C-alpha positions as CSV (number, residue, x, y, z in Angstrom):
1,M,0.0,0.0,0.0
2,N,1.3,3.5,-0.9
3,E,2.2,5.6,2.1
4,L,-0.3,8.5,2.4
5,K,1.3,12.0,2.6
6,K,-0.5,15.3,2.6
7,E,1.3,16.5,-0.6
8,N,0.0,13.5,-2.5
9,I,-3.6,14.0,-1.5
10,S,-5.9,15.9,-3.9
11,Q,-7.3,19.2,-2.7
12,E,-10.7,17.8,-3.6
13,V,-10.3,15.3,-0.8
14,F,-9.8,18.2,1.7
15,D,-12.8,20.0,0.3
16,L,-14.9,16.9,0.5
17,Y,-13.9,16.4,4.1
18,D,-14.9,20.1,4.8
19,D,-18.3,19.4,3.3
20,Y,-18.7,16.4,5.5
21,A,-17.4,18.1,8.6
22,H,-19.8,21.0,8.1
23,D,-22.9,18.8,7.5
24,R,-23.3,19.7,3.8
25,I,-23.2,16.0,2.9
26,E,-24.1,12.8,4.8
27,R,-21.6,10.2,5.8
28,R,-22.7,7.8,3.0
29,Q,-22.2,10.5,0.4
30,F,-18.9,11.3,1.9
31,L,-17.7,7.7,1.7
32,D,-19.1,7.2,-1.8
33,R,-17.3,10.3,-3.1
34,L,-14.1,9.5,-1.2
35,S,-13.9,6.2,-3.0
36,K,-13.2,8.1,-6.2
37,Y,-9.7,8.9,-4.8
38,A,-9.0,5.4,-3.6
39,V,-6.6,4.5,-6.4
40,G,-3.1,3.1,-6.9
41,G,-3.3,0.8,-3.9
42,I,-4.9,3.4,-1.6
43,T,-8.1,2.1,0.0
44,V,-11.1,4.1,1.3
45,A,-10.3,2.9,4.8
46,S,-6.8,4.2,4.6
47,L,-7.9,7.6,3.2
48,L,-10.5,7.8,5.9
49,G,-8.0,7.0,8.6
50,F,-5.6,9.6,7.2
51,I,-8.0,12.5,7.0
52,M,-9.9,12.0,10.3
53,P,-8.6,13.6,13.5
54,D,-5.9,11.8,15.6
55,Y,-6.5,13.0,19.1
56,Q,-4.4,10.3,20.9
57,N,-1.0,11.3,19.4
58,K,-1.3,15.0,18.7
59,I,-1.9,16.5,22.2
60,Q,0.8,19.2,22.9
61,V,-0.2,20.0,26.5
62,R,-1.8,17.2,28.5
63,Q,-4.3,17.5,31.3
64,D,-1.7,16.4,33.9
65,D,1.1,18.7,32.6
66,P,2.8,20.1,35.8
67,R,3.2,23.5,34.3
68,I,-0.6,24.2,34.6
69,E,-3.5,23.7,36.8
70,S,-6.5,22.5,34.9
71,E,-9.9,21.3,36.0
72,F,-13.5,21.0,34.9
73,I,-15.9,23.5,36.4
74,E,-19.6,24.4,36.0
75,Y,-21.1,27.9,35.4
76,E,-24.6,29.2,34.9
77,S,-26.0,30.2,31.5
78,P,-29.6,31.2,32.2
79,Q,-30.3,32.4,28.6
80,G,-28.5,29.5,26.9
81,G,-28.2,25.9,28.2
82,G,-28.5,26.3,32.0
83,T,-25.5,24.8,33.9
84,M,-22.6,24.5,31.5
85,K,-19.4,22.4,31.9
86,A,-16.1,24.0,31.0
87,L,-12.3,23.4,31.3
88,L,-10.6,26.1,33.5
89,S,-6.8,26.3,33.2
90,K,-4.1,28.6,34.4
91,P,-0.3,28.5,34.9
92,A,0.7,26.5,38.0
93,D,3.2,29.2,39.0
94,A,0.7,32.0,38.8
95,S,1.2,34.4,41.8
96,G,-1.6,36.8,41.1
97,K,-4.5,37.5,38.9
98,L,-4.3,36.9,35.1
99,P,-6.2,38.1,32.1
100,G,-8.7,35.6,30.7
101,I,-9.4,33.9,27.4
102,V,-12.6,32.1,26.5
103,V,-11.7,29.3,24.1
104,V,-14.5,28.3,21.7
105,H,-14.7,24.9,20.1
106,E,-15.6,23.9,16.5
107,N,-19.0,22.4,15.5
108,R,-18.6,19.2,17.5
109,G,-18.3,20.1,21.2
110,L,-15.3,20.3,23.5
111,N,-13.1,17.6,22.0
112,P,-9.5,16.8,23.2
113,H,-7.9,19.2,20.6
114,I,-9.8,22.2,21.9
115,E,-9.0,21.2,25.5
116,D,-5.4,21.2,24.4
117,V,-5.6,24.6,22.8
118,A,-7.1,26.0,26.1
119,R,-4.2,24.6,28.1
120,R,-1.8,26.2,25.5
121,A,-3.4,29.5,26.3
122,A,-2.8,28.9,30.0
123,L,0.8,28.2,29.3
124,A,1.0,31.6,27.6
125,G,0.1,33.3,30.8
126,F,-3.7,33.5,30.9
127,V,-6.5,31.9,32.7
128,S,-8.5,30.1,30.0
129,L,-12.1,28.8,30.0
130,A,-13.2,26.3,27.4
131,P,-16.9,25.6,27.6
132,D,-18.7,22.6,26.1
133,A,-21.8,23.8,24.3
134,L,-23.0,20.1,24.3
135,T,-23.4,20.1,28.0
136,P,-27.2,20.2,27.9
137,L,-27.1,17.1,25.7
138,G,-24.6,15.2,27.9
139,G,-21.4,16.8,26.7
140,Y,-18.9,15.9,24.0
141,P,-19.7,12.2,23.3
142,G,-16.3,11.0,22.5
143,T,-16.3,11.2,18.7
144,D,-16.6,14.1,16.3
145,D,-19.2,12.4,14.2
146,E,-21.5,12.1,17.2
147,G,-20.5,15.5,18.4
148,R,-21.6,17.2,15.2
149,T,-24.9,15.3,15.3
150,L,-25.5,16.6,18.8
151,Q,-24.5,20.1,18.1
152,R,-27.0,20.3,15.2
153,Q,-29.7,19.7,17.8
154,R,-28.9,22.9,19.7
155,D,-29.9,26.4,18.6
156,R,-26.8,28.4,17.7
157,D,-28.1,31.6,19.3
158,K,-28.6,29.8,22.6
159,M,-25.0,28.4,22.3
160,L,-23.9,32.0,21.8
161,E,-25.6,32.9,25.1
162,D,-23.6,30.1,26.7
163,F,-20.3,31.6,25.6
164,I,-21.4,35.1,26.6
165,A,-22.1,33.7,30.0
166,A,-18.6,32.1,30.0
167,H,-17.2,35.6,29.4
168,D,-19.2,36.9,32.4
169,Y,-18.1,34.0,34.6
170,L,-14.4,34.5,33.7
171,N,-14.6,38.3,34.0
172,N,-15.7,37.9,37.6
173,H,-13.5,35.0,38.5
174,S,-11.1,35.5,41.5
175,D,-8.1,34.5,39.4
176,C,-8.9,36.9,36.6
177,T,-8.0,40.6,36.3
178,G,-11.3,41.4,34.5
179,K,-9.7,41.7,31.1
180,V,-11.1,39.0,28.9
181,G,-10.7,38.0,25.3
182,V,-12.1,35.2,23.1
183,V,-10.5,32.9,20.5
184,G,-12.6,30.5,18.5
185,F,-12.2,28.1,15.6
186,C,-14.8,27.5,12.7
187,F,-18.1,27.6,14.6
188,G,-16.0,29.2,17.4
189,G,-14.8,31.8,15.0
190,W,-18.4,32.8,14.4
191,I,-19.0,32.9,18.1
192,S,-15.9,35.1,18.5
193,N,-17.2,37.5,15.9
194,M,-20.6,37.5,17.5
195,M,-19.3,38.1,21.0
196,A,-17.5,41.1,19.7
197,V,-20.9,42.3,18.5
198,R,-22.8,41.4,21.7
199,V,-20.3,41.9,24.5
200,S,-19.4,45.6,24.9
201,E,-16.9,44.7,27.7
202,L,-15.0,42.2,25.5
203,D,-11.4,43.3,25.3
204,A,-10.2,41.4,22.3
205,A,-11.5,38.8,19.8
206,V,-9.6,36.3,17.6
207,P,-11.8,34.4,15.1
208,F,-10.0,31.6,13.2
209,Y,-11.8,31.0,9.9
210,G,-15.1,32.0,11.3
211,G,-18.4,33.1,9.8
212,Q,-19.1,36.8,9.8
213,P,-21.9,38.9,11.4
214,S,-24.1,41.0,9.1
215,A,-23.0,44.5,8.2
216,E,-25.8,45.9,10.3
217,M,-24.2,44.4,13.4
218,V,-20.7,45.8,12.9
219,P,-21.4,49.3,14.5
220,Q,-21.9,47.4,17.8
221,I,-18.3,46.0,17.8
222,Q,-16.0,47.6,20.4
223,A,-13.3,45.0,20.8
224,P,-10.2,45.0,18.5
225,L,-10.2,42.0,16.1
226,L,-7.5,39.7,14.9
227,L,-8.8,37.5,12.1
228,H,-7.2,34.4,10.6
229,F,-8.2,32.9,7.2
230,G,-6.9,30.0,5.1
231,E,-6.5,30.9,1.5
232,L,-8.1,27.7,0.3
233,D,-11.2,28.1,2.5
234,K,-13.5,29.5,-0.1
235,R,-16.7,28.8,1.9
236,V,-15.7,31.1,4.8
237,N,-13.7,33.6,2.8
238,E,-16.6,34.5,0.5
239,G,-18.1,36.5,3.3
240,W,-14.9,38.4,4.3
241,P,-15.0,41.2,1.7
242,A,-18.3,42.5,2.9
243,Y,-17.3,42.2,6.5
244,E,-14.1,44.0,5.9
245,A,-15.9,46.8,4.1
246,A,-18.2,47.2,7.0
247,L,-15.4,47.2,9.5
248,K,-13.6,49.9,7.5
249,E,-16.7,52.0,7.0
250,Q,-17.3,52.0,10.8
251,G,-13.7,52.7,11.7
252,K,-13.3,49.5,13.7
253,E,-9.9,48.2,14.8
254,Y,-9.0,45.0,13.1
255,T,-6.1,43.1,11.6
256,A,-6.6,40.2,9.1
257,H,-4.2,37.6,7.9
258,M,-4.7,35.3,4.9
259,Y,-2.5,32.2,5.1
260,E,-1.2,31.1,1.6
261,D,-2.2,27.6,0.5
262,A,-3.9,26.9,3.9
263,N,-7.2,25.1,4.3
264,H,-10.1,25.6,6.6
265,G,-9.0,24.2,10.0
266,F,-5.3,24.8,9.3
267,H,-4.6,25.4,13.0
268,N,-5.9,22.0,14.0
269,D,-2.9,19.8,14.3
270,T,-4.9,16.5,14.6
271,T,-5.9,16.4,10.9
272,P,-3.9,16.6,7.6
273,R,-5.5,19.9,6.9
274,Y,-3.0,21.2,9.5
275,D,-0.4,23.6,8.1
276,A,2.4,23.7,10.7
277,E,4.0,27.0,9.5
278,A,0.7,28.8,9.2
279,A,-0.6,27.5,12.6
280,K,2.6,28.4,14.4
281,L,2.6,32.0,13.0
282,A,-1.2,32.4,13.6
283,W,-0.8,31.3,17.3
284,E,2.2,33.5,17.8
285,R,0.2,36.4,16.5
286,T,-2.8,35.5,18.6
287,I,-0.8,35.4,21.9
288,A,1.0,38.7,21.0
289,F,-2.4,40.2,20.3
290,F,-3.8,39.1,23.7
291,D,-0.6,40.2,25.4
292,K,-1.1,43.7,23.9
293,Y,-4.8,44.1,24.7
294,L,-5.3,42.0,27.8
295,K,-2.0,42.4,29.8
296,S,-1.5,46.2,29.4
């Protein structure tokens, strides 16, 4: 069997996975279409194993890492899902209060990768809070396929309320200075944009390849924005010109980066859509942005 490498996989396979991961096609359609690319000794099973997330071997900062303190907590979201579960993390050697970051997952609940990202934020000198929007349905079920199915059952505006409540919880937490930002990925990118619209006290927002609010909502944005996009992510990018035009018209503070040859999900190091160079640069820019607006 040929060894699978990212550079040998057609872009259409990544686009197909994007359609599947965002519920535009069913699993049977996904597998049927994927079979078209099972050629030259490559099987559908090997393609599927290659492109699906690998959470076991890709974690950078584990739950028991001695450099951090990390635990699951609960907070109230009266307008959203009631009592929500979230991962709260901070540096183990923290001697005083720290600024906070709400970390927002993709469209499948709080999976191991987003927990990892939240712990990375803690290592960078913040107290992070990563809620699980699937809490009212029992929480992240252990697989992304099941997670997506569950998340489709929740109203996204109620989930937005859950993350707004997370901001309020973190803002008032005894370990937090009261300066709070948000970073989110995919669905979480949309949440980050919408929190910038809805939360006037938000101090910074970093959407990764997230859907955009309408132009009519842009005047409400007070927080500075740092936006990350993958060049090959046509689905999300098609809404960016109108959003940018509205941000400019309203004189909002924003910086946007388009990462060359990067796919949607390029920051997620558990799938082959991951672009190591783009992800490293985007995360460095993200932490520098939060340092500037949350630590000063």
